[in-house]
N, C-alpha and C positions, 0 to 999 in steps of 0.2 A: 516426718511425713515422707521425705525423699527416700529414706532408708526403707520404709514400708513398701513404697512403690517399686524400688529396685528388688526387694525380696519377692514381691508378687510376680514381677517380670521374670526373674530367674527361676521361680517355681514353675512358670508356664513353659519356659524354654527347654527344660529337661524332662518334661512329663512324658510318660509313655501313652500311646494311643489306647484309650479305654472305650472308645465308641466302635461298635461292631461294624457299622456301615463304613467308617473310615478305614478300619482294619481290612474289611473286605476289598475295598478299592486298592489299598496299598498292596495287598497280597496278589490281586489280579495284575496290577501294574508291575510288580516285581517279577511274576512269572512271565509276563509279556516281554520284559527286558532280558531275562535270562534265555528265553526261547528254547528251552529244552526241559525234559521231565526232571522234576526235583523230588527227591525222596522226603518223606515226612519229617525225618530227623533233621535234615539240612534246612528245610523250610522253618521248622521250629527254632533252630539256632539263629537263622537270619532274623526272624521276627521277634521272638520272645527272649532268648538267651541274651541277645544284644541289647535288650531293654527298649526296643522301639514300640512293640505292641504288647499289651498286658496279656497274661495267660488266658483269662476267661474270654476276652474279646477275640483272641486268636482262635480258640476252640469254637466259638459261635460262628465266626467268619468262615472257617473251614467247612463247618456243617452246612452253612447257608450256601456257600459256593458249590458244594456237591449237590444240594437239593435243587438249586436253580439251574444247574447245568453249566455253570461258569468254568468248572474243572471236571475232568474225568479222573477218577482214582483207579489205578491199576496196580496189581501185584506182580512183581517181577519173579523170575524163576527162583531167586534166592529168598523169596518171601518178603522182600522189601516193598513197601507201599510207596508209589510215586504219584505225583500230581501233574496232570497235563492240562494246560489251559486250552479251552475250546474256543471256537470262533466267537461264540457269545461272550466269553470271558475277555477275549482280546478287544472286542468292540466296546464292552463296558469299561475296560481299563483306559482306553483312549478317550472315550466320551466323558468319563467321570473323573479322570485323574486330577483335574483342577480342584475338586472338592476335598482332596487330601492336601494338606499344606506342602508347599514346595520343599521346605526344609526336611519334612518327613520323607518325601519321595527321594530326595537326594541322599539322605542318610541310609535309607533301606537299600537303595541300589548300590551304593558304595559298599555297604556291609555284605550284600549278596554277591558282588563280584569277588570280594576277598574270600568269602565262605565257599563259593563254587570252585575257585582256584585251589583252595586248600583241600577241599574234598577230592578233587582230581589228583592232587599231589599225594594224598594219603593212599590212594589206590595204587600208585606207582612207587611210593617210598614207604617202606616199613621201618618204623623206629621202635626200638625197645630199650629198656634201661635195666641194668644189672648192678645191684648194690654189691660192692666188694668191701673187704675190710679197710682198705686204704682210701676208698672213694667210690666211684661209680663208673661203669662202662656204658657208653652210648653205642648201641649197635644200629647201623644204618645199612639198609639193603634197598638198592634202586633196581626196579624192574621195568622191562618193556615187554608187556604181556607175560610170557613164561620165561623169558631170557633175563638172567641177572646181569645188569650192566656194571654194578659196583657193590661191593660188600666191604664195610669198613667198621672197625671198632675203635672208638676214641676213649681215652681215659680222662675223667674229670675229677676234681677234688671232692665233689659231692653231687647228690642227685639234683639239687636245684640248678647247678651249673649245666648238668647234662640235659635237663629239660629246656633250659634257655637255648642251648645249642640245637636241640631237636626242633624247637619252634622255628629257629632261624633257618635251619635246613629245609623244613617243610614249607616255609614261605617262598623259597626259591631253590629247589633241588638242582635245577640245571646249572646254577652258578657253582655249586659244589663240584658237580661232575666236570664242568669246564675247568675250574681251578686245579682239580687233581690232574687232569690231562695236561694242562699247561705246566704244572710243576714237574711232571715226569717226562715231558716232551718239549724241552725248551726250543725256541726258534733257532733255526740254523743260520749261521752267519754266511753271507755271500762271499 
């Protein structure tokens, strides 16, 4: 009996949100916490790819948010679709946030912060992989608008290792830039 109860509890603990109303609240709350336009691909990654909201509830919630005026959907110059939370959406997020479980709210905000940071890093850091006979080259190019700050090619034994390094660099590109500068410009002794 005890094992059955533990199994039921663990099943509830890792369940994705399947209720459209809860998904709607979580998405509004997330957009209110990010406080900037979010493209549709990024919002999908935050909610669905991460396993927090199920695909069908996400689709229904987005449609509902657009229909009720909780979000404005705009197309950028590059054709990218972005969601902007309206005042109505902000008010709903604050009034109704308690209807979505605290664990879900905390998890989606944590996921959103990581995803938004990664998205910004991907705009400034271009990473590519080139398989060669002996292994793989990891190409890193750091940009500041149109200015190239750093261009680097690293050899790795295989593509798997190159991708691990690429992920690490994307998580904190400024650390790589800082460390490279520190390596070539050691502190002067007094």
